[in-house]
N, C-alpha and C positions, 0 to 999 in steps of 0.2 A: 924606607917607603912610608908614605903618609898613611895614617889610619883611614883616610878618605880616598884611597887609591881606586876604589870601585865606582866612585861617583862620576856620572856622566851629565847630570843636570843639577843646576843650583837654582832654587826658587827663593824669592824674597818677599817678605811682607812689605807693604808700602808705608803706612802711617807709623811714624816713630821708629822706622827701620831705614828707609831711604829718605823720608821727608820728616821734618820736625813739627808735626801737628801739635804735640804737647806744648811746645814753646809758644804757640799762638794763643793759648788759653787766656792768659791775663788780659791781653788787649781785647780779646773777643768778649770776655765777661764784662769788662768795663764798658764796652760798646752796648752790650745788652742792658746793663744797669742804667745807662744814660737813656736808652729807649724806654725803659720802665719808668724813669722819672718823668719823661715827656708825656707818655701816653697813659700811665697808670698812677702817677703821683707818688712813686716810690721815694722814700727818704732814707738814704743810707750814708753814714759817716764813712770816712776812709778805712777805718779799722774794720768795719762791717764788710766793706768791699773785699778786703784781704781775706776775710773768713769765707766769703762766697767763692773766691778763686781757689782757696785751699780745698773746699768741699768738692768743687767740680773736678779738680785734678786727681782726686783719689779714686781708686777702683776701676771697674770695667769702663773702657772708653765709650762703649755703646750706650752707657747710662748717663753720660755727661749732661745732655739736655734735660733729662729728668732731674738730676741732682741740682742743676741750675735753677729751675723753676721752684723746686722744693726749698732750696736755700733762700730764695727771694720771697717765698710765701705767696707766689702768684698762682691763681686758680688756672686750671687747664684751659678753660674756655676764654681766658683773657691773655694767654701766654703767647699768642701769635707774634705780636710785634717784638717781644723780648727774644724769642727764639730766632726770628728772622735776623735781628741785629747781631745775635751770637754767631750765626752761620755765615752771613754775607761776607765779612772781611777775610775769611780763611785763606783764600787763594792769594790775595794781595800780601798777606803776612807770611805765607809759607816759605820756608827755606829748605834746601836740601841739607841733609845731615853731612858732616865732614866725611870725605872719602867715598861718598855714594857713587858719583859718576866715575871717579877714577877706578873704583873696584869693579863696577860693571864693565868698564872699558877693558880692563885687564882680563876678566873672566870670559868675556864674550867670544874671544878667539879660541878658547879652550874648553868651554862647556856650553851646553844649551841652557839658556837662561829664561826664567819666567817670573812674573810678579803675581802673587796670590793675595787678594785683599778683600776685606769685607767693606760694603758700602754701596752707595748709589752709583750706577754706571757712569752717568754724566760727570759727577763730581770726581770720581776716582780717575777717570780718563783725563780730566782737566789737570789734575795733579801730575799725572805721568807726563803729559805733553808740555807742561810748564817747564820741566827740566830736561826734556828730550830723552827720557829713559826708554821710550819705545824703540829707539835706535839700537838698543843693546839686547832686547829680549825678543824671543820668538812668539810669546803670547802673554796677554794680560788677563788673568782670571779674576772676575769680579763677582761677588756673591749674588748681587741682584740679577746678573746675566745668567749664571749657571743654576740658580735656584737652590744653592746650599751655601752655608757660611762656615768659616772656621769656628770651632774645631772639628766640624764634620769631616771625616776622611774623604768624602766624595769630592770636595772642592780641591783637595790636593791631587787626587787621581785625575782630575780634569787637566792638570798640568803635565804629569809624566806619561799617562797612557797614550795621548795623541802623538807623543814623541817615540812610541814603541818601546818604552822603558818599563821596568819593574820598579816598585817603590824603593827597593834597597839600592837602586842606582841613582837615587835622587837625594839631595840635601836641601833642607829648608832653613832659612835664616830669618829670625824674627825677634821681636822684643816682648811679645805677650806670652806669659807663662801658660795661660790657658789656651788661647786661640792658636798660638804658634807652636810652642813646645809640646803641650799635651796633644794638640791636634795632629801635628806631623808625626809624633811618636805613634799615635793610634793608626795612622795611615801606613806605618811601616817604613817611614823615611828616617834618615839620619837628620839630626837637628842641631843647629848652633843658636844659642841664645845671645842676642845683642843686649847687653845689660845697660840700658840707657836710664836716664832719670825717669822716663815714663814707665819702664819696667819696674823700677824701684818703688813707684807709687802704687803698684797693683799688688793685691794679695795673691799668694800662690795657692792654687788648688792642690789637693793631694796628688802626689806623683808627678807634678808638673816640672819639678826641677831636674828631671832625668834627661837633661840635654847631653849631647856628646861632647860639647865644648861650650865655654862661655867666653865672649869677647866684649871689650868695652868700646871698640871702634871698628868700623867696617874695614879700615886699612889693615887690620890683623888677619882678615879672612884669606887672602892669597897665600900668606905664609902657612896658615893652618892647613891649607890644601896642598902644601908641599911646593909651592912656587917660590922662587928666590925673591928676596926683598927688592932687588933691583928691577923687577918687572913692573913695579908701580911707577906711573908717570911722574916726572919731576914736577914740583910745584912751580906754577908760572909766576 
Protein backbone atom coordinates (compact mmCIF):
# COMPACT_ATOMS: atom_id res chain seq x y z
CA UNK A 1 0.00 0.00 0.00
CA UNK A 2 1.28 3.48 -0.88
CA UNK A 3 2.30 5.75 1.97
CA UNK A 4 -0.07 8.25 0.35
CA UNK A 5 -3.10 5.93 0.40
CA UNK A 6 -5.20 8.45 2.38
CA UNK A 7 -4.72 11.21 -0.18
CA UNK A 8 -7.87 12.39 -2.00
CA UNK A 9 -6.62 15.72 -3.39
CA UNK A 10 -3.35 16.70 -5.06
CA UNK A 11 -2.45 20.37 -5.36
CA UNK A 12 0.32 21.79 -7.53
CA UNK A 13 2.41 24.91 -7.47
CA UNK A 14 2.46 26.60 -10.89
CA UNK A 15 5.76 28.41 -11.50
CA UNK A 16 8.69 26.01 -11.88
CA UNK A 17 6.49 23.06 -11.00
CA UNK A 18 4.09 22.93 -13.95
CA UNK A 19 5.69 25.69 -16.07
CA UNK A 20 9.35 26.63 -16.54
CA UNK A 21 9.41 30.24 -15.36
CA UNK A 22 13.03 29.88 -14.25
CA UNK A 23 14.10 28.99 -17.78
CA UNK A 24 12.73 32.28 -19.15
CA UNK A 25 15.01 34.41 -17.00
CA UNK A 26 18.10 34.76 -19.27
CA UNK A 27 16.10 36.02 -22.27
CA UNK A 28 14.00 38.32 -20.10
CA UNK A 29 17.04 39.81 -18.38
CA UNK A 30 18.71 40.46 -21.73
CA UNK A 31 15.50 42.12 -22.93
CA UNK A 32 15.53 44.32 -19.84
CA UNK A 33 19.19 45.23 -20.33
CA UNK A 34 18.50 46.23 -23.92
CA UNK A 35 15.64 48.45 -22.72
CA UNK A 36 18.04 49.98 -20.20
CA UNK A 37 20.55 50.71 -22.94
CA UNK A 38 17.89 52.45 -25.04
CA UNK A 39 16.21 54.47 -22.31
CA UNK A 40 18.86 54.93 -19.62
CA UNK A 41 22.16 54.60 -21.46
CA UNK A 42 23.25 51.45 -19.63
CA UNK A 43 26.58 50.09 -20.86
CA UNK A 44 27.20 46.42 -20.04
CA UNK A 45 29.62 43.96 -21.59
CA UNK A 46 28.49 40.36 -22.15
CA UNK A 47 30.29 39.15 -19.04
CA UNK A 48 28.38 41.68 -16.95
CA UNK A 49 25.10 40.51 -18.49
CA UNK A 50 25.87 36.98 -17.36
CA UNK A 51 26.50 38.22 -13.82
CA UNK A 52 23.14 40.00 -13.77
CA UNK A 53 21.37 36.84 -14.97
CA UNK A 54 23.08 34.83 -12.22
CA UNK A 55 22.05 37.39 -9.60
CA UNK A 56 18.41 37.38 -10.71
CA UNK A 57 18.20 33.58 -10.71
CA UNK A 58 19.31 33.21 -7.08
CA UNK A 59 17.01 33.17 -4.06
CA UNK A 60 13.35 34.02 -3.59
CA UNK A 61 11.45 34.27 -6.93
CA UNK A 62 9.36 37.16 -5.60
CA UNK A 63 12.52 39.23 -5.24
CA UNK A 64 13.77 38.77 -8.81
CA UNK A 65 12.65 42.22 -10.08
CA UNK A 66 14.35 43.85 -7.08
CA UNK A 67 17.55 41.90 -7.69
CA UNK A 68 17.43 42.88 -11.37
CA UNK A 69 17.34 46.63 -10.81
CA UNK A 70 19.87 46.39 -7.96
CA UNK A 71 22.27 44.40 -10.16
CA UNK A 72 21.89 46.97 -12.93
CA UNK A 73 22.30 49.90 -10.56
CA UNK A 74 19.06 51.46 -11.74
CA UNK A 75 17.21 53.88 -9.44
CA UNK A 76 13.69 52.87 -8.48
CA UNK A 77 12.14 55.95 -10.06
CA UNK A 78 13.81 55.14 -13.40
CA UNK A 79 13.23 51.38 -13.39
CA UNK A 80 9.85 51.30 -15.14
CA UNK A 81 11.04 50.58 -18.71
CA UNK A 82 13.54 47.98 -17.48
CA UNK A 83 10.98 46.11 -15.40
CA UNK A 84 8.39 46.26 -18.17
CA UNK A 85 10.88 44.76 -20.62
CA UNK A 86 11.70 42.05 -18.08
CA UNK A 87 8.06 41.06 -17.55
CA UNK A 88 6.54 41.44 -21.02
CA UNK A 89 8.02 38.42 -22.88
CA UNK A 90 7.32 35.86 -20.13
CA UNK A 91 4.21 34.28 -21.64
CA UNK A 92 5.76 33.98 -25.10
CA UNK A 93 8.87 32.31 -23.67
CA UNK A 94 7.09 30.09 -21.16
CA UNK A 95 7.07 26.31 -21.66
CA UNK A 96 5.41 23.54 -19.71
CA UNK A 97 7.80 21.41 -17.69
CA UNK A 98 8.25 17.84 -18.95
CA UNK A 99 5.44 15.55 -17.86
CA UNK A 100 3.20 18.35 -16.57
CA UNK A 101 0.13 17.77 -18.74
CA UNK A 102 0.56 13.99 -18.79
CA UNK A 103 0.72 13.85 -14.99
CA UNK A 104 -2.37 16.05 -14.60
CA UNK A 105 -4.19 13.93 -17.16
CA UNK A 106 -3.44 10.70 -15.28
CA UNK A 107 -4.27 12.05 -11.83
CA UNK A 108 -7.43 13.93 -12.84
CA UNK A 109 -9.47 10.75 -13.02
CA UNK A 110 -8.29 9.55 -9.63
CA UNK A 111 -7.87 12.63 -7.42
CA UNK A 112 -9.37 16.07 -7.09
CA UNK A 113 -6.72 18.45 -8.41
CA UNK A 114 -5.99 22.12 -7.77
CA UNK A 115 -3.29 24.68 -8.51
CA UNK A 116 -2.03 26.94 -5.70
CA UNK A 117 0.12 29.84 -6.87
CA UNK A 118 1.45 33.18 -5.71
CA UNK A 119 1.13 36.05 -8.15
CA UNK A 120 -1.18 38.37 -10.01
CA UNK A 121 -4.52 36.88 -10.97
CA UNK A 122 -4.46 37.89 -14.64
CA UNK A 123 -0.90 36.69 -15.24
CA UNK A 124 -1.26 33.38 -13.41
CA UNK A 125 -4.52 32.58 -15.21
CA UNK A 126 -2.84 33.39 -18.53
CA UNK A 127 -0.12 30.84 -17.72
CA UNK A 128 -2.69 28.20 -16.78
CA UNK A 129 -4.76 28.76 -19.92
CA UNK A 130 -1.76 28.81 -22.26
CA UNK A 131 -1.28 25.11 -21.57
CA UNK A 132 -4.91 24.17 -20.89
CA UNK A 133 -4.24 23.07 -17.32
CA UNK A 134 -7.69 24.31 -16.27
CA UNK A 135 -9.14 21.22 -17.97
CA UNK A 136 -7.68 19.00 -15.26
CA UNK A 137 -8.15 20.96 -12.03
CA UNK A 138 -11.26 21.81 -10.03
CA UNK A 139 -9.90 25.15 -8.83
CA UNK A 140 -7.01 27.56 -9.31
CA UNK A 141 -6.08 29.34 -6.08
CA UNK A 142 -4.14 32.58 -6.67
CA UNK A 143 -2.70 34.69 -3.87
CA UNK A 144 -4.00 37.99 -5.23
CA UNK A 145 -7.52 36.56 -5.39
CA UNK A 146 -7.71 34.95 -1.95
CA UNK A 147 -5.70 37.56 -0.04
CA UNK A 148 -3.03 35.22 1.31
CA UNK A 149 0.16 33.85 -0.19
CA UNK A 150 2.28 30.76 0.29
CA UNK A 151 3.67 29.84 2.78
CA UNK A 152 0.58 31.05 4.70
CA UNK A 153 -1.48 27.92 5.53
CA UNK A 154 -4.66 29.84 4.65
CA UNK A 155 -4.01 29.64 0.91
CA UNK A 156 -3.64 25.85 1.11
CA UNK A 157 -6.89 25.60 3.08
CA UNK A 158 -8.61 27.50 0.26
CA UNK A 159 -8.00 24.42 -1.89
CA UNK A 160 -8.94 21.48 0.35
CA UNK A 161 -11.71 22.96 2.52
CA UNK A 162 -14.16 23.71 -0.34
CA UNK A 163 -13.69 20.08 -1.39
CA UNK A 164 -14.89 18.97 2.05
CA UNK A 165 -11.50 17.51 2.92
CA UNK A 166 -9.14 17.74 5.86
CA UNK A 167 -5.54 18.81 5.38
CA UNK A 168 -4.24 15.28 5.93
CA UNK A 169 -6.22 14.07 2.90
CA UNK A 170 -4.36 16.48 0.61
CA UNK A 171 -0.89 16.36 -0.94
CA UNK A 172 0.94 19.41 -2.30
CA UNK A 173 3.62 19.26 -4.99
CA UNK A 174 5.97 22.19 -5.48
CA UNK A 175 9.55 23.30 -6.04
CA UNK A 176 9.96 26.00 -3.40
CA UNK A 177 11.42 24.90 -0.09
CA UNK A 178 9.88 27.84 1.72
CA UNK A 179 6.60 28.55 -0.09
CA UNK A 180 5.66 24.95 -0.94
CA UNK A 181 7.36 22.55 1.45
CA UNK A 182 7.32 24.65 4.62
CA UNK A 183 3.93 26.13 3.73
CA UNK A 184 2.17 22.83 3.02
CA UNK A 185 3.75 21.26 6.07
CA UNK A 186 2.46 24.12 8.26
CA UNK A 187 -1.00 23.58 6.76
CA UNK A 188 -0.91 19.93 7.79
CA UNK A 189 -0.69 18.52 4.26
CA UNK A 190 1.60 15.87 2.87
CA UNK A 191 4.18 17.40 0.54
CA UNK A 192 6.38 16.31 -2.34
CA UNK A 193 9.33 18.48 -3.37
CA UNK A 194 9.99 18.71 -7.10
CA UNK A 195 13.74 19.25 -7.06
CA UNK A 196 14.21 21.35 -10.20
CA UNK A 197 17.02 23.71 -11.15
CA UNK A 198 14.91 26.53 -9.69
CA UNK A 199 14.68 24.71 -6.35
CA UNK A 200 18.44 24.17 -6.36
CA UNK A 201 18.96 27.94 -6.78
CA UNK A 202 16.97 28.79 -3.64
CA UNK A 203 18.24 28.74 -0.08
CA UNK A 204 16.43 26.39 2.28
CA UNK A 205 14.87 27.94 5.39
CA UNK A 206 15.13 25.96 8.64
CA UNK A 207 12.92 22.86 8.58
CA UNK A 208 11.92 23.30 4.95
CA UNK A 209 13.49 20.04 3.81
CA UNK A 210 10.91 18.00 5.71
CA UNK A 211 9.17 16.83 2.55
CA UNK A 212 7.53 13.41 2.49
CA UNK A 213 9.28 12.66 -0.79
CA UNK A 214 11.56 14.30 -3.34
CA UNK A 215 11.20 13.82 -7.09
CA UNK A 216 13.20 15.15 -10.03
CA UNK A 217 10.44 14.89 -12.64
CA UNK A 218 6.66 15.13 -12.48
CA UNK A 219 6.40 11.77 -14.27
CA UNK A 220 7.60 10.15 -11.02
CA UNK A 221 4.50 11.31 -9.13
CA UNK A 222 1.93 8.70 -10.27
CA UNK A 223 4.27 5.90 -9.23
CA UNK A 224 4.85 7.58 -5.89
CA UNK A 225 1.09 7.57 -5.38
CA UNK A 226 0.96 3.85 -6.07
CA UNK A 227 -0.20 3.98 -9.67
CA UNK A 228 1.39 1.58 -12.14
CA UNK A 229 3.97 3.03 -14.58
CA UNK A 230 1.81 2.01 -17.53
CA UNK A 231 -0.93 4.49 -16.60
CA UNK A 232 1.17 7.32 -18.03
CA UNK A 233 0.18 8.27 -21.58
CA UNK A 234 2.59 7.14 -24.26
CA UNK A 235 4.73 9.82 -25.84
CA UNK A 236 3.36 11.02 -29.16
